[in-house]
SEROLUM-336803 format. One record per residue (C-alpha): residue in three letters; x, y, z. Coordinates in nm, 3 decimals. Example, Ala and Ser with C-alpha at 12.3 -4.5 7.8 and 13.67 -1.06 7.14 Angstrom:
REC,titi,X,Y,Z
REC,ALA,1.230,-0.450,0.780 $
REC,SER,1.367,-0.106,0.714 $
END
This chain:
REC,titi,X,Y,Z
REC,MET,12.489,7.657,11.052 $
REC,PRO,12.771,7.395,11.053 $
REC,ASP,12.988,7.572,10.796 $
REC,GLN,13.255,7.306,10.734 $
REC,ALA,13.014,7.030,10.632 $
REC,ILE,12.829,7.262,10.394 $
REC,LEU,13.156,7.404,10.263 $
REC,HIS,13.278,7.053,10.174 $
REC,TRP,12.944,6.991,10.000 $
REC,ALA,12.974,7.314,9.804 $
REC,ARG,13.330,7.234,9.692 $
REC,ASP,13.223,6.891,9.572 $
REC,VAL,12.920,7.023,9.383 $
REC,VAL,13.108,7.313,9.226 $
REC,GLY,13.386,7.076,9.124 $
REC,GLY,13.132,6.881,8.919 $
REC,LEU,13.025,7.196,8.732 $
REC,GLY,13.354,7.234,8.545 $
REC,THR,13.611,7.503,8.606 $
REC,GLN,13.541,7.769,8.867 $
REC,LYS,13.474,8.021,8.590 $
REC,GLU,13.224,7.782,8.431 $
REC,ALA,13.067,7.721,8.772 $
REC,ALA,13.040,8.097,8.829 $
REC,GLU,12.852,8.134,8.500 $
REC,ARG,12.619,7.843,8.572 $
REC,THR,12.540,7.950,8.928 $
REC,GLY,12.516,8.322,8.861 $
REC,ILE,12.763,8.388,9.144 $
REC,PRO,13.043,8.629,9.047 $
REC,TYR,13.371,8.446,8.987 $
REC,ALA,13.565,8.635,9.255 $
REC,THR,13.284,8.580,9.507 $
REC,LEU,13.271,8.208,9.429 $
REC,GLN,13.645,8.184,9.484 $
REC,ARG,13.609,8.344,9.828 $
REC,ILE,13.318,8.116,9.915 $
REC,LEU,13.515,7.804,9.831 $
REC,ALA,13.817,7.939,10.021 $
REC,GLY,13.595,7.983,10.326 $
REC,THR,13.643,8.361,10.343 $
REC,SER,13.294,8.458,10.225 $
REC,PRO,12.975,8.329,10.392 $
REC,LEU,12.787,8.046,10.226 $
REC,THR,12.435,8.185,10.266 $
REC,PHE,12.126,7.984,10.188 $
REC,GLU,12.072,8.197,9.877 $
REC,ARG,12.415,8.092,9.751 $
REC,ILE,12.348,7.730,9.847 $
REC,GLU,12.029,7.745,9.641 $
REC,LYS,12.215,7.882,9.337 $
REC,ILE,12.482,7.611,9.357 $
REC,ALA,12.222,7.338,9.408 $
REC,GLU,12.005,7.465,9.123 $
REC,ALA,12.303,7.468,8.885 $
REC,ALA,12.374,7.107,8.978 $
REC,GLY,12.009,7.008,8.942 $
REC,VAL,11.961,6.909,9.305 $
REC,SER,11.745,7.033,9.591 $
REC,ALA,11.910,7.275,9.832 $
REC,GLN,11.687,7.157,10.116 $
REC,GLY,11.750,6.793,10.030 $
REC,SER,12.124,6.854,10.011 $
REC,LEU,12.126,7.013,10.357 $
REC,ALA,11.929,6.720,10.495 $
REC,SER,12.180,6.475,10.351 $
REC,ILE,12.487,6.637,10.507 $
REC,LEU,12.353,6.756,10.843 $
REC,SER,12.222,6.568,11.140 $
REC,ALA,11.859,6.618,11.238 $
REC,GLU,11.963,6.852,11.519 $
REC,GLN,12.196,7.049,11.293 $
REC,LEU,11.931,7.072,11.023 $
REC,GLU,11.676,7.202,11.274 $
REC,THR,11.925,7.465,11.388 $
REC,ALA,12.000,7.562,11.029 $
REC,GLN,11.633,7.579,10.937 $
REC,GLY,11.560,7.791,11.243 $
REC,GLY,11.822,8.039,11.138 $
REC,LEU,11.690,8.046,10.782 $
REC,SER,11.336,8.092,10.910 $
REC,ARG,11.442,8.397,11.108 $
REC,ILE,11.619,8.538,10.802 $
REC,ALA,11.310,8.480,10.589 $
REC,SER,11.091,8.640,10.855 $
REC,ARG,11.311,8.950,10.863 $
REC,ALA,11.305,8.967,10.484 $
REC,ARG,10.924,8.948,10.480 $
REC,GLN,10.902,9.220,10.744 $
REC,ALA,11.138,9.442,10.545 $
REC,ALA,10.922,9.391,10.236 $
REC,VAL,10.609,9.487,10.430 $
REC,GLU,10.778,9.797,10.569 $
REC,ALA,10.902,9.896,10.224 $
REC,ARG,10.555,9.855,10.077 $
REC,SER,10.398,10.053,10.360 $
REC,SER,10.605,10.354,10.253 $
REC,MET,10.453,10.331,9.906 $
REC,MET,10.121,10.486,9.812 $
REC,GLU,9.901,10.534,9.510 $
REC,ILE,9.749,10.851,9.372 $
REC,PRO,9.373,10.798,9.322 $
REC,ALA,9.264,10.792,8.959 $
REC,LEU,8.958,10.951,8.802 $
REC,ARG,8.733,10.685,8.655 $
REC,VAL,8.711,10.873,8.325 $
REC,LYS,8.968,10.962,8.063 $
REC,ALA,9.056,11.318,7.968 $
REC,ALA,8.999,11.352,7.596 $
REC,ALA,9.299,11.485,7.409 $
REC,GLY,9.077,11.526,7.106 $
REC,ASP,8.727,11.656,7.059 $
REC,GLY,8.632,11.620,7.426 $
REC,SER,8.377,11.345,7.391 $
REC,ILE,8.420,11.202,7.740 $
REC,ILE,8.150,11.278,7.994 $
REC,TRP,8.282,11.424,8.318 $
REC,GLY,8.246,11.219,8.634 $
REC,ALA,8.394,11.288,8.976 $
REC,GLU,8.438,10.933,9.107 $
REC,VAL,8.788,10.811,9.178 $
REC,GLY,8.932,10.463,9.204 $
REC,PRO,9.268,10.295,9.269 $
REC,GLY,9.559,10.451,9.085 $
REC,PRO,9.769,10.253,8.834 $
REC,PHE,10.107,10.320,8.999 $
REC,LEU,10.270,10.304,9.340 $
REC,PHE,10.497,10.588,9.450 $
REC,ALA,10.740,10.636,9.736 $
REC,GLU,10.550,10.860,9.975 $
REC,ASP,10.858,11.060,10.072 $
REC,TRP,10.931,11.129,9.702 $
REC,LEU,10.576,11.253,9.648 $
REC,ARG,10.597,11.486,9.946 $
REC,ARG,10.938,11.618,9.842 $
REC,SER,10.822,11.675,9.486 $
REC,PHE,10.472,11.812,9.537 $
REC,GLY,10.432,11.907,9.904 $
REC,THR,10.068,11.843,9.988 $
REC,ILE,9.965,11.522,9.814 $
REC,ASN,9.601,11.477,9.919 $
REC,SER,9.482,11.679,9.618 $
REC,LEU,9.674,11.477,9.358 $
REC,ARG,9.477,11.268,9.110 $
REC,MET,9.571,11.054,8.810 $
REC,VAL,9.394,11.095,8.476 $
REC,GLN,9.447,10.887,8.163 $
REC,VAL,9.476,11.058,7.827 $
REC,SER,9.244,10.963,7.542 $
REC,GLY,9.303,11.088,7.190 $
REC,ASP,9.576,11.264,6.995 $
REC,SER,9.533,11.640,7.033 $
REC,GLN,9.845,11.671,7.249 $
REC,LEU,10.076,11.470,7.023 $
REC,PRO,10.371,11.445,7.035 $
REC,ASP,10.381,11.558,7.399 $
REC,LEU,10.108,11.319,7.515 $
REC,SER,9.979,11.005,7.348 $
REC,ASP,9.662,10.804,7.387 $
REC,GLY,9.697,10.594,7.703 $
REC,ASP,9.949,10.819,7.879 $
REC,TRP,9.880,10.919,8.239 $
REC,VAL,9.888,11.268,8.387 $
REC,ALA,9.906,11.355,8.756 $
REC,ILE,9.705,11.668,8.832 $
REC,ASP,9.676,11.884,9.143 $
REC,THR,9.306,11.945,9.201 $
REC,ALA,9.390,12.229,9.441 $
REC,LYS,9.518,12.432,9.144 $
REC,THR,9.201,12.545,8.969 $
REC,LYS,9.279,12.898,8.851 $
REC,PHE,9.263,12.997,8.485 $
REC,GLU,9.640,13.017,8.449 $
REC,ASN,9.869,12.926,8.161 $
REC,GLY,9.986,12.567,8.145 $
REC,LEU,9.868,12.211,8.090 $
REC,ALA,9.550,12.127,8.277 $
REC,VAL,9.251,11.897,8.285 $
REC,VAL,8.941,12.107,8.229 $
REC,ARG,8.569,12.049,8.207 $
REC,LEU,8.411,12.222,7.910 $
REC,ASP,8.034,12.191,7.930 $
REC,ASP,7.997,11.816,8.005 $
REC,CYS,8.327,11.706,7.855 $
REC,LEU,8.660,11.642,8.022 $
REC,MET,8.967,11.756,7.828 $
REC,ILE,9.339,11.793,7.875 $
REC,LYS,9.447,12.119,7.715 $
REC,ARG,9.713,12.384,7.739 $
REC,LEU,9.557,12.699,7.880 $
REC,GLN,9.656,13.037,7.745 $
REC,ARG,9.486,13.337,7.899 $
REC,GLU,9.487,13.693,7.771 $
REC,GLY,9.261,13.919,7.976 $
REC,HIS,8.916,13.765,7.989 $
REC,PHE,8.981,13.543,7.688 $
REC,LEU,9.089,13.185,7.760 $
REC,GLN,9.220,12.960,7.486 $
REC,LEU,9.218,12.582,7.523 $
REC,MET,9.516,12.484,7.309 $
REC,SER,9.612,12.155,7.143 $
REC,ARG,9.971,12.058,7.063 $
REC,ASN,9.852,11.879,6.751 $
REC,ALA,9.807,12.144,6.480 $
REC,ILE,9.500,11.978,6.328 $
REC,TYR,9.295,12.089,6.629 $
REC,ALA,9.198,12.455,6.640 $
REC,PRO,9.205,12.639,6.974 $
REC,ILE,8.881,12.667,7.167 $
REC,VAL,8.828,13.027,7.275 $
REC,ILE,8.620,13.107,7.583 $
REC,ASP,8.514,13.459,7.678 $
REC,LEU,8.529,13.435,8.057 $
REC,SER,8.332,13.757,8.096 $
REC,LYS,8.031,13.595,7.928 $
REC,GLU,8.061,13.217,7.950 $
REC,GLN,8.286,13.133,8.243 $
REC,GLU,8.026,12.889,8.374 $
REC,ARG,8.098,12.666,8.073 $
REC,VAL,8.454,12.589,8.179 $
REC,GLN,8.613,12.463,8.499 $
REC,VAL,8.977,12.378,8.571 $
REC,ILE,8.975,12.037,8.740 $
REC,GLY,9.348,12.048,8.812 $
REC,LYS,9.681,12.162,8.674 $
REC,SER,9.922,11.898,8.543 $
REC,VAL,10.222,11.838,8.769 $
REC,PHE,10.367,11.519,8.618 $
REC,THR,10.319,11.301,8.309 $
REC,PHE,10.377,10.929,8.257 $
REC,LYS,10.428,10.826,7.897 $
REC,SER,10.360,10.488,7.742 $
REC,LEU,10.646,10.336,7.545 $
END
């Protein structure tokens, strides 16, 4: 890009914006950076051209067309096109490293357990960096997202919060888990003593549900242990 012609344009436009400090505020370009740009020691990228043009209320593309010859403008636009293409490719590559955890199509009741259990899954509500998931949880194919419904786990979990569960962890072990009790899906804290399993609520108004695993184990199933929670603000 023919730097001198554009540099003269930038100096003229910035000069009409007031002092350099005022111009820095109006353009959103740091004062020290703007000084280097106008001194010709920092590159005048198209992004910076756009900021200067926008502050002056003019079109960056129109300004380039007015100060460059047709051949120069074509060269400049070709360079900008390649930059934009690389930026788009970088965005695609960054997105390809992101993934979602599938979500159960039902909510886990943090209350009286009035939600009917269903096994279907759909798109998850969040995107995660795949490398972070693997570092944090190892195998990720068994992860599922479940949304909380109700108040039995207040203040730890609120209605609308999301919980990531590992469906490969289905033992009756202590800890927060999504369980199926009869035909209801619940999120409860499990506390096991021998063959007695308590489904605990954080909210004191809900009494524990006690299951005698030696007699009624078929009533309860651990869908997955909680590995991460996402709270609504």
